[in-house]
TIMAR-834386 format. One record per residue (C-alpha): residue in three letters; chain; x, y, z negated. Coordinates in steps of 0.25 Angstrom, whole numbers, always signed. Example, Ala and Ser with C-alpha at 12.3 -4.5 7.8 and 13.67 -1.06 7.14 Angstrom:
2
[atom ALA,A,[+49,-18,-31]],
[atom SER,A,[+55,-4,-29]],
This chain:
54
[atom MET,A,[+377,+548,-299]],
[atom SER,A,[+388,+550,-312]],
[atom PHE,A,[+376,+544,-319]],
[atom LEU,A,[+371,+531,-313]],
[atom VAL,A,[+387,+529,-313]],
[atom LEU,A,[+389,+533,-328]],
[atom SER,A,[+377,+524,-332]],
[atom PHE,A,[+381,+512,-323]],
[atom LEU,A,[+396,+513,-331]],
[atom THR,A,[+391,+512,-341]],
[atom LYS,A,[+381,+502,-340]],
[atom PHE,A,[+395,+495,-332]],
[atom GLU,A,[+402,+498,-348]],
[atom GLN,A,[+391,+491,-353]],
[atom ILE,A,[+389,+478,-346]],
[atom ALA,A,[+406,+476,-345]],
[atom LYS,A,[+406,+478,-363]],
[atom THR,A,[+394,+467,-362]],
[atom MET,A,[+404,+456,-354]],
[atom ASN,A,[+414,+460,-362]],
[atom ASN,A,[+408,+458,-374]],
[atom LEU,A,[+402,+444,-366]],
[atom SER,A,[+416,+443,-363]],
[atom ASP,A,[+421,+444,-378]],
[atom THR,A,[+411,+433,-383]],
[atom MET,A,[+413,+424,-373]],
[atom SER,A,[+429,+423,-376]],
[atom ASN,A,[+422,+423,-392]],
[atom LEU,A,[+414,+411,-387]],
[atom PHE,A,[+424,+405,-382]],
[atom ILE,A,[+433,+405,-394]],
[atom VAL,A,[+424,+400,-403]],
[atom CYS,A,[+423,+389,-395]],
[atom SER,A,[+435,+386,-393]],
[atom ASP,A,[+439,+386,-408]],
[atom TYR,A,[+427,+377,-411]],
[atom ALA,A,[+432,+368,-399]],
[atom VAL,A,[+445,+368,-408]],
[atom ILE,A,[+440,+365,-421]],
[atom GLY,A,[+431,+353,-416]],
[atom SER,A,[+444,+348,-408]],
[atom THR,A,[+452,+349,-421]],
[atom GLU,A,[+441,+340,-431]],
[atom THR,A,[+437,+332,-421]],
[atom ASP,A,[+456,+328,-421]],
[atom LEU,A,[+454,+329,-435]],
[atom ARG,A,[+444,+317,-435]],
[atom PHE,A,[+452,+312,-427]],
[atom LEU,A,[+465,+313,-435]],
[atom THR,A,[+457,+311,-448]],
[atom THR,A,[+450,+299,-444]],
[atom PRO,A,[+453,+286,-449]],
[atom GLU,A,[+461,+275,-436]],
[atom ARG,A,[+451,+262,-436]],
């Protein structure tokens, strides 16, 4: 009986670690995406500012 509980706990721990890694990856992706969004909007602003008015 204790072996079953132990194996369940280790399996649960592995799942928890995997979920943790996934959430880290997702937050890193989110940071990268927001960085790109900031860069993109800055480029647009620069282009808008440097374009001579017609």
